[in-house]
C-alpha positions in Angstrom: 126.4 -1.0 208.5 122.6 -0.9 208.8 122.5 2.9 208.1 124.7 2.5 205.0 122.3 -0.1 203.6 119.3 2.1 204.3 121.0 5.0 202.6 121.9 2.9 199.5 118.3 1.5 199.4 116.8 5.1 199.6 119.2 6.2 196.8 118.1 3.3 194.6 114.4 4.0 195.2 114.9 7.7 194.4 116.8 6.8 191.2 114.0 4.4 190.1 111.3 7.0 190.9 113.2 9.6 188.9 113.4 7.3 185.9 109.8 6.4 186.2 108.9 10.1 186.3 111.0 10.9 183.3 109.2 8.1 181.4 105.7 9.3 182.2 106.2 13.1 181.9 108.0 15.5 179.7 108.9 19.0 180.8 110.6 22.0 179.4 110.5 25.8 178.7 109.4 27.7 175.6 111.1 30.9 174.5 110.9 33.3 171.6 114.0 33.4 169.3 113.5 37.2 168.9 114.5 38.2 172.4 114.8 34.8 174.3 111.9 35.8 176.5 109.5 33.1 177.9 106.3 32.5 175.9 103.3 32.3 178.2 100.2 30.5 177.0 101.9 28.5 174.3 100.1 25.3 173.4 101.9 22.0 174.0 100.1 18.9 172.9 100.3 15.5 171.3 98.9 15.7 167.8 95.4 14.2 167.4 94.9 13.8 171.1 93.3 15.5 174.1 96.6 15.5 175.9 97.9 19.0 176.1 98.9 21.9 178.4 99.7 25.6 178.2 103.0 27.2 179.3 103.2 29.3 182.4 104.5 32.9 182.7 108.0 31.4 182.9 107.3 29.4 179.7 107.3 26.2 181.6 105.3 23.1 180.8 104.9 19.5 182.1 102.9 17.0 180.0 102.0 13.4 180.5 103.5 10.9 178.0 101.5 8.3 176.2 103.2 4.9 176.1 104.6 3.9 172.7 102.8 6.6 170.8 104.0 7.8 167.4 102.0 11.1 167.8 104.5 14.0 167.6 104.6 16.7 170.3 103.4 20.1 168.9 104.5 23.4 170.5 102.6 26.4 169.0 101.9 30.0 169.8 100.0 32.6 167.8 102.4 34.6 165.7 105.1 31.9 165.8 105.9 28.9 163.7 104.9 25.6 165.2 107.7 23.4 166.6 107.3 19.6 166.1 109.2 17.0 168.2 109.1 13.3 167.1 109.8 11.7 170.5 112.5 9.0 170.8 111.8 5.9 172.7 113.9 7.0 175.7 113.4 10.5 177.1 116.0 12.8 178.6 115.6 13.6 182.2 116.6 17.2 181.5 114.0 19.8 180.8 113.7 20.8 177.1 114.5 24.3 175.9 112.4 25.2 172.9 112.7 28.4 170.8 109.9 29.4 168.5 110.5 31.4 165.4 108.3 34.3 164.6 105.9 33.6 161.7 106.9 35.3 158.4 104.1 37.1 156.7 103.3 35.0 153.6 100.9 35.6 150.8 101.0 31.9 150.0 101.0 30.6 146.5 99.9 33.2 144.0 97.4 32.2 141.3 97.1 34.5 138.3 93.8 33.1 137.1 90.5 34.8 137.8 88.6 33.1 140.5 84.9 33.1 139.4 83.5 31.5 142.6 82.1 33.6 145.5 83.5 33.2 149.0 80.2 31.8 150.2 80.3 29.0 147.6 83.9 28.1 148.4 83.3 28.2 152.1 80.2 26.0 151.8 82.2 23.4 149.9 85.1 23.7 152.4 82.9 23.0 155.4 81.1 20.2 153.6 84.3 18.4 152.8 86.3 19.3 155.9 83.6 18.7 158.5 81.5 16.2 156.5 77.9 15.8 155.6 76.7 13.7 158.5 74.4 14.5 161.5 77.6 15.2 163.4 78.7 17.9 160.9 75.3 19.6 161.2 76.2 20.2 164.9 79.7 21.7 164.2 80.6 25.3 163.9 83.8 27.0 162.9 84.4 29.9 165.2 87.0 31.8 163.1 86.0 31.3 159.5 87.7 34.6 158.6 91.2 33.0 158.9 90.5 30.5 156.1 91.7 31.6 152.7 90.0 29.9 149.8 90.9 29.8 146.1 89.3 28.0 143.1 91.6 27.3 140.2 89.5 26.9 137.0 92.3 25.4 134.8 92.9 22.6 137.4 89.3 22.4 138.6 90.4 22.3 142.2 89.6 24.3 145.4 92.5 25.0 147.8 92.5 26.4 151.3 94.9 27.6 153.9 94.7 29.2 157.3 96.9 31.8 159.0 96.1 30.4 162.5 94.5 27.2 163.8 90.9 26.6 162.8 88.6 26.5 165.9 85.8 23.9 165.6 83.1 23.6 168.2 81.6 20.1 167.9 78.3 19.9 169.8 77.7 16.3 168.6 80.8 14.8 170.2 81.3 17.5 172.9 84.8 18.7 171.8 86.4 22.0 170.8 89.1 21.2 168.3 92.0 23.4 167.3 93.1 22.3 163.8 96.3 23.7 162.4 95.7 23.3 158.6 98.8 22.5 156.6 97.2 21.5 153.3 93.7 21.3 151.8 92.4 20.6 148.3 89.3 19.3 146.6 89.6 18.0 143.1 86.5 17.9 140.9 85.5 15.9 137.9 82.7 16.3 135.4 80.1 13.5 135.4 77.1 12.8 133.2 74.9 15.8 132.3 78.0 18.0 133.0 77.5 17.7 136.7 80.6 18.8 138.8 81.4 15.9 141.2 84.0 15.7 144.0 86.7 13.4 142.8 89.4 13.6 145.6 89.5 15.3 149.0 92.8 15.7 150.7 93.7 17.7 153.8 96.3 17.4 156.5 97.3 19.2 159.7 97.7 18.9 163.4 94.9 18.8 165.9 94.2 19.2 169.7 90.9 18.2 171.3 89.3 19.8 174.4 86.1 18.8 176.2 83.6 21.6 176.1 82.1 20.5 179.4 84.0 19.7 182.7 81.6 16.8 183.2 80.8 15.0 180.0 77.0 14.5 179.4 75.7 11.1 178.6 74.6 12.1 175.1 78.2 13.0 174.2 79.4 9.7 175.5 76.8 7.8 173.4 77.7 9.9 170.3 81.4 9.2 170.8 80.8 5.5 171.1 78.7 5.6 167.9 81.4 7.6 166.0 84.1 5.1 167.2 82.2 2.0 166.2 83.3 1.0 162.7 85.7 4.0 162.4 89.2 4.0 161.0 90.5 4.3 164.6 88.7 1.1 165.8 89.8 -0.8 162.7 93.5 0.1 163.2 93.3 -0.8 166.9 91.5 -4.1 166.1 94.1 -4.9 163.3 97.0 -4.4 165.8 95.3 -6.2 168.7 94.2 -9.2 166.7 90.4 -8.8 167.3 89.0 -7.9 163.9 86.4 -10.6 164.1 85.5 -9.7 167.7 84.8 -6.2 166.6 82.7 -7.3 163.6 85.1 -6.5 160.8 85.0 -8.9 157.9 87.7 -8.9 155.1 87.0 -9.5 151.4 89.3 -10.0 148.4 87.1 -8.7 145.6 83.8 -10.4 146.4 85.2 -13.3 148.3 85.5 -13.4 152.0 89.0 -14.4 153.3 90.4 -15.1 156.8 90.7 -11.6 158.3 94.5 -11.6 158.6 95.4 -13.4 155.4 95.9 -10.2 153.3 98.3 -8.7 155.9 101.9 -9.2 157.0 102.1 -8.1 160.6 105.1 -7.7 162.9 105.0 -6.2 166.4 108.2 -4.7 167.8 108.8 -2.2 170.6 105.2 -1.3 171.0 104.6 -0.7 167.3 102.8 -2.9 164.8 104.2 -2.9 161.3 101.6 -3.8 158.7 102.0 -4.6 155.0 99.0 -5.3 152.8 100.0 -8.1 150.4 96.9 -7.5 148.2 96.4 -4.5 146.0 93.1 -3.6 147.6 90.8 -5.3 150.2 87.2 -4.6 151.0 86.0 -4.3 154.6 82.5 -5.0 155.8 81.5 -3.9 159.3 78.4 -5.2 161.0 77.0 -6.4 157.7 76.2 -2.8 156.7 79.1 -0.4 156.3 81.4 -1.1 153.3 84.9 0.4 152.9 88.0 -0.3 150.8 91.6 -0.2 151.8 94.5 0.5 149.5 98.1 1.1 150.5 101.2 2.5 148.8 103.7 0.9 151.3 103.9 -0.5 154.8 102.6 1.5 157.8 102.8 1.4 161.6 100.1 1.3 164.3 101.0 2.6 167.8 99.2 1.6 171.0 96.6 4.4 170.5 95.6 3.1 167.1 97.4 6.0 165.3 98.8 4.9 161.9 101.8 6.4 160.2 102.7 7.4 157.6 99.1 8.5 156.9 99.8 9.1 153.2 100.5 5.3 152.7 96.9 4.4 153.6 93.9 5.2 151.5 90.3 4.4 152.6 87.3 4.8 150.4 83.6 4.0 151.2 82.3 4.6 154.7 85.7 5.0 156.3 86.9 7.3 153.5 83.9 9.6 154.0 84.6 10.2 157.7 85.6 13.8 158.3 86.5 16.0 161.2 83.0 16.1 162.6 83.2 12.4 163.4 86.9 12.3 164.4 87.8 11.3 167.9 91.1 12.0 169.8 93.6 9.2 169.4 93.6 8.7 173.1 89.8 8.1 173.2 89.0 5.2 175.5 86.4 2.6 174.5 83.3 2.3 176.7 84.1 0.0 179.6 87.8 0.7 179.5 
C-alpha cells in the first residue's frame, strides 16, 4: 500500500514538473519547405527583447518564455521568409514543427519618377531618423548599409526605405548589437518658412533582437541604459500599468492644467494584461519637470508585464518620447536598476 502511494506521489510530481517546464520553455524544430531539411543557425527570438536562441544542426531550439508577454515569437533565417507566432496563454507540451518558405526575389514597389537625391543624402537622412540625433546615435553604426534600399519620391515629398535582410546595428552607447528586420520606413517632409524642407512625420516598423556586445557588461553601459530608460516610453508604460506614475516622476496635464495622473485613463487588468483607454483626445506628460511629451491614441491598447504596448499603431507620442529612436531603445525585458 505504501509503495502504491509513493508511485502515485512520484507520478503527480513528475506531471507537475512537466507542466511547469512547458510553461517556462518552448521547444521545436525548424525546417525548410523546399526539401524538409533542418535549418541550422535559424534565429528564434521574442520580438523587441534579448531573449533568443539559434537552432542546432538538427533544427532544434529551446527558448525561455516570458510570463504574460504579448511579444510574438519570430523565427527567421537568411534567404527565408520570417515566421511569426503569436503565443496563446497556454502552451502545448509537444515540440513545434515550423517550416520556413524561401524568400521570393522581389523588386519591391516600382516608382517611375526620377529620384534626384544622391544615395549619400538619402542614407544620411535614414540614419538620422532611424537611429536618432542624440549622443547615443553618434555611437551607433550600421554594419550592413548596402542592404538598405532608399528611394525619394518628389511628387509625394517622402523618403521610403526597405531592406532585403535584417539591419545590423552596433550600439556602443548602450552596449547592444541589434538585428532589426525592417518592414516599413518612410519620412514625410513639409515646406516651412523660407522654403526650408522640414521633417513632418517619421514612421517605421519591424522586428528586433538585442544581443550584449560584451559577456560582462561594463558599468558605463549600465549607466547609459539606466539613463535611456528613465523617462522613456517603456518606463511610462510600465508605470501606467503598475500604478506608479507619480513615484516615477510622471505628471499628467490636460492642455495646460495638471490633473490626477490616472483621471484621463480607463484601466482594466485581466490575465496579466492591462487594457488602457484614453478618455481625452490628447494629454501632455511632464517628466522630472523637464521633459515634455504628448500622447494621442486612436483606440484602446494593451500593456503586458514587460511594458510592451500593442497595437503600436494605436499610440502616438510626440515631444521627447516621440523623438526617441533606435539608438535609445532598450530590449523589452530590460530590468530596472536594483531589480
